[in-house]
C-alpha positions, 0 to 999 in steps of 0.5 A: 956547698952551702957557703957557695950556694949562700954566696950565689944567692947573694950575687943574685940579690945584688944583680936584681937590686942593680936591675931595679936601681937601673929600671927606676933611673931609667924611668926617671930619664925617660920623664925628663926626656919627654920632648918639648911641646908634647903630651905624656899619656897620662897628661892626655888621660888628665884632659890636657891639651897643647896650645902650641905644637912647636911648628904650627901657628894656624890657631895663633893670630893677632889680637883684632887681626886675622892672621899670625903677625910679622912680629911673631915667629916660630924659633927652636920650637918656641913662639918668639916675639921679635918685639913690637906691640901686636899681642898674639891670641889662641883663637879656637877656644874660650876657657873658663875655669883651667889650669895652664902651664908654660915654658918661657925665657926673656931677653935681659930687660925685657916685659912681657905676660901671658893674659886670660879671659880676654874679650876680643872687641874693637872698642878694646884696644889690647889684650889687657883691657879685659884680660888679667895678666900673668906678669913676665919680665926680667925681674933681675935686670929691668932697667928701673926699679920694679914696683910689687904689682909690676913684678914677676909672676904677679897678678899684674896691677892687682896682687904682688907675688911672693918671690923666693929663690925661683927667680932666673937670669934672663935668658934662662928657661922658666916654668909658670903655672896658673890655676884658675878656678871661680872659688881660688886662683893661684899663680906658680914660678918653678915650682913655687907659688907666688900669688893666691886670690879669690875672684870677685871677693871684696878684697878683689873688688876693692883692688880692681875698682880703686887701683891701676884698673879703675879706668878700665871698665872691662877689665876682668868683667868676664870669667871666660876668654881667650888666652894671650901672649903680650908683646911688650917691645922685647924678645920673648919665647914661649913653648910647652904651652899646655892647658886643661879645663877644669 
């Protein structure tokens, strides 16, 4: 009876361990199965908000426009740019310090970007006249050689990215993130930090005032503004756009 009791206890222990392992797998699978364009309870508790729910476009409109532009559509739960040059802005709220996360893919040879701190004025004909840009581009298949300051996941025209193994082929989904604080900014691509800088530092001011943006007097002059998606003539898709104020 002693050996039988020990054997039975061992079986119970194994069953318990297997059950725990299955529960852990289940939790992991549940995390991976979070639907697109949705927030978890944890994210809501941390102050995240969705900028796009996968269906409705009422909170997006053309820059310097009053409606959703014809060169953008909703396709399979993503905001898709068909081409053209009319940028989108999320217009209900302006953001200062923030963390934003988004998923995107781009057509072969394509070019786009996510911009922030956009100032909307008639004398500023495009979003990039005022807003810094997280560069979105087909890094591996662009039709001309990209300069470092034009490269994927860089602060366009300001800071070149450090790109490691996170670069995917055109047509594959990527995860990007920007953490913007007045004391420090970082850009991320597929879990890897690509750029880090300090706004208004001596280095930052020299770059802004002597490089590409020296002829754009309103570039990055404000620390609050709209979030925008750039149309650069190429098909590009965005989804899972979520943000929280810091």
